[in-house]
C-alpha positions as CSV (number, residue, x, y, z in Angstrom):
1,M,20.6,-8.2,-6.8
2,P,19.2,-6.6,-10.0
3,D,20.1,-3.0,-10.7
4,R,16.9,-1.0,-10.7
5,R,18.4,2.3,-11.8
6,G,16.6,3.4,-15.0
7,N,14.7,0.1,-14.9
8,P,10.9,0.1,-15.4
9,E,10.8,-2.3,-12.5
10,A,11.6,0.7,-10.3
11,E,8.3,2.2,-11.2
12,S,6.5,-1.0,-10.1
13,L,8.4,-0.9,-6.9
14,L,7.3,2.7,-6.5
15,A,3.7,1.9,-7.2
16,E,3.7,-0.7,-4.4
17,H,4.3,2.2,-1.9
18,L,1.6,4.6,-3.2
19,P,-0.9,3.9,-0.3
20,A,1.9,4.4,2.3
21,L,3.1,7.6,0.5
22,L,-0.5,9.0,0.5
23,A,-0.9,8.1,4.2
24,Y,2.4,9.8,5.1
25,V,1.4,13.0,3.3
26,R,-2.0,13.1,4.8
27,L,-0.7,12.4,8.3
28,H,2.3,14.7,8.2
29,A,1.3,17.7,6.1
30,D,0.4,20.8,8.0
31,P,-3.4,20.6,8.7
32,L,-4.1,23.9,7.0
33,I,-2.1,23.0,3.9
34,R,-3.7,19.6,3.9
35,Q,-7.1,21.3,3.7
36,H,-6.1,23.4,0.7
37,E,-3.7,21.2,-1.3
38,S,-4.4,17.8,-2.9
39,C,-2.4,15.2,-1.1
40,T,-2.7,13.0,-4.2
41,D,-1.1,15.8,-6.3
42,I,1.8,16.0,-3.8
43,V,2.3,12.3,-4.0
44,Q,2.2,12.3,-7.8
45,S,4.8,15.1,-7.8
46,V,7.1,13.1,-5.5
47,C,6.7,10.1,-7.7
48,R,7.6,12.0,-10.9
49,E,10.7,13.5,-9.2
50,V,11.7,10.1,-7.8
51,I,11.5,8.5,-11.3
52,E,13.4,11.4,-12.8
53,N,16.2,11.0,-10.2
54,M,16.2,7.2,-10.0
55,D,19.6,7.1,-11.8
56,S,21.2,8.9,-8.8
57,F,20.0,6.2,-6.4
58,D,22.0,3.0,-5.9
59,Y,19.4,0.3,-5.3
60,R,20.4,-1.8,-2.3
61,G,17.2,-3.6,-1.4
62,V,13.6,-2.7,-0.5
63,V,14.3,-1.4,2.9
64,A,17.0,1.1,1.7
65,F,14.7,2.1,-1.2
66,R,11.8,2.7,1.2
67,S,13.9,4.8,3.5
68,W,15.1,6.9,0.6
69,L,11.6,7.3,-0.8
70,F,10.2,8.6,2.4
71,I,13.0,11.1,2.8
72,Q,11.9,12.5,-0.6
73,V,8.4,12.8,0.7
74,K,9.5,14.6,3.9
75,S,11.6,17.0,1.8
76,K,8.6,17.7,-0.5
77,L,6.4,18.6,2.4
78,A,9.1,20.9,3.7
79,D,9.3,22.5,0.2
80,R,5.6,23.0,0.1
81,R,5.6,24.7,3.5
82,R,8.5,27.0,2.4
83,H,6.6,27.8,-0.8
84,H,3.5,29.0,1.1
85,L,5.6,31.0,3.5
86,A,7.6,32.6,0.7
87,Q,4.4,33.6,-1.1
88,K,3.0,34.9,2.2
89,R,-0.2,33.1,1.5
90,D,-2.8,33.1,4.2
91,V,-4.3,29.7,3.6
92,R,-6.9,30.3,6.3
93,R,-8.6,32.8,4.0
94,Q,-8.7,30.5,1.1
95,Q,-11.6,28.2,0.3
96,P,-10.8,24.7,1.2
97,L,-10.6,22.0,-1.5
98,P,-13.6,19.8,-2.0
99,A,-13.5,16.5,-0.2
100,Q,-11.0,14.4,-2.1
101,G,-13.0,11.2,-2.0
102,S,-11.9,7.8,-1.1
103,H,-8.4,6.5,-1.9
104,S,-7.8,2.9,-2.7
105,G,-5.9,1.1,0.0
106,L,-5.8,4.1,2.4
107,E,-8.5,2.8,4.8
108,A,-6.9,-0.7,4.9
109,L,-3.5,0.9,5.6
110,Y,-4.8,3.0,8.4
111,A,-6.3,-0.1,9.9
112,S,-3.0,-2.0,9.7
113,L,-1.2,0.8,11.6
114,C,-3.0,0.0,14.8
115,S,-3.7,-2.7,17.3
116,P,-6.6,-5.2,16.8
117,S,-8.9,-3.0,18.8
118,L,-8.7,-0.5,15.9
119,E,-9.4,-2.9,13.0
120,A,-12.8,-1.3,12.6
121,V,-11.1,1.9,11.4
122,A,-11.7,0.8,7.8
123,Q,-15.4,1.4,8.5
124,E,-14.8,4.8,9.9
125,T,-14.0,8.0,8.0
126,I,-10.4,8.7,7.1
127,E,-10.8,12.1,8.6
128,R,-11.6,10.6,12.0
129,F,-8.4,8.6,12.0
130,E,-6.4,11.6,11.0
131,R,-7.9,13.8,13.7
132,A,-6.9,11.2,16.3
133,F,-3.4,10.9,14.8
134,D,-3.0,14.7,14.9
135,L,-3.7,14.6,18.7
136,L,-0.7,12.3,19.4
137,P,2.5,13.8,20.8
138,E,5.2,14.2,18.1
139,Q,7.3,11.3,19.4
140,Y,4.3,8.9,19.1
141,R,3.5,10.2,15.6
142,E,7.1,9.6,14.6
143,V,7.5,6.1,15.9
144,I,4.2,4.9,14.4
145,T,5.2,6.4,11.1
146,L,8.6,4.8,11.0
147,A,7.3,1.4,12.1
148,R,4.0,1.1,10.3
149,I,4.2,3.4,7.3
150,V,7.9,3.5,6.4
151,G,8.2,-0.1,7.6
152,L,11.5,0.2,9.5
153,G,12.5,-2.4,12.0
154,H,13.2,-1.7,15.7
155,A,16.9,-1.5,15.1
156,E,16.6,1.1,12.3
157,I,14.1,3.1,14.3
158,A,16.4,3.0,17.4
159,A,19.3,4.3,15.3
160,R,17.2,7.2,13.9
161,L,15.8,8.2,17.2
162,G,18.9,7.6,19.3
163,R,17.1,5.1,21.6
164,E,17.6,1.5,22.6
165,Q,15.6,-1.1,20.8
166,G,13.7,-2.0,24.0
167,A,12.8,1.7,24.4
168,V,11.5,1.8,20.8
169,R,9.3,-1.3,21.4
170,T,7.9,0.4,24.6
171,L,7.4,3.7,22.8
172,L,5.6,2.0,19.9
173,H,3.3,0.0,22.2
174,R,2.4,3.2,24.1
175,A,1.8,5.1,20.9
176,L,-0.5,2.5,19.5
177,A,-2.4,2.3,22.8
178,R,-2.8,6.1,22.9
179,L,-4.0,6.1,19.3
180,G,-6.5,3.4,20.2
181,R,-7.9,5.5,23.1
182,L,-8.1,8.6,20.9
183,M,-10.0,6.6,18.3
184,D,-12.5,5.5,20.9
185,T,-13.0,9.1,22.0
186,S,-12.0,11.0,19.0
187,G,-15.2,13.0,18.8
188,A,-14.8,14.3,22.4
189,A,-11.1,14.9,22.0
190,A,-11.4,16.8,18.8
191,S,-14.2,19.0,20.3
192,R,-11.9,20.0,23.2
193,D,-9.1,21.3,21.0
194,P,-8.5,19.6,17.6
195,G,-5.3,21.5,17.0
196,R,-3.4,20.7,20.2
197,P,-1.7,17.3,20.8
198,E,-2.2,15.7,24.2
199,Q,0.8,15.8,26.5
200,N,2.6,12.5,27.0
201,R,1.7,10.8,30.2
């Protein structure tokens, strides 16, 4: 296996994950912060830090690299939240950023997250998908992220969540089904209370 530490190939490997990184940030950033910070800038910041610290990472395959990469993204989001809290910024009083435009590969990635009934998400707005995702219970958001964005297998997800593999498969199936129903009725669901996830049934 080639050593990618300090190797320009590592940057190519990182570039392959850009749509997934952007999706992760948009789906897991605090909704208020997401409205006032550029998700693209956050991803670019993560990429710079990853490249700068690549020498400290012992490359052991794509799966290990992907897991490490998304840990860095999760840490960055936590840092951004702490920053705003430390600065005592009331982001609700700030003017939201202008619409950030379309992002190459993001619509297709969102479509790939879901069951065939949601393949039409590429023709819908990114915001509609994200509103539906926000309505999911946390455990559903987590299992979809790990399976379809981070790309972990059932065994790895089971280890992270402390569940049996069969339970992970069931949880993922239910999560995707719930997401499908929310996409079908996202307008009505969002108008009821866009900031409160549904309770798991």
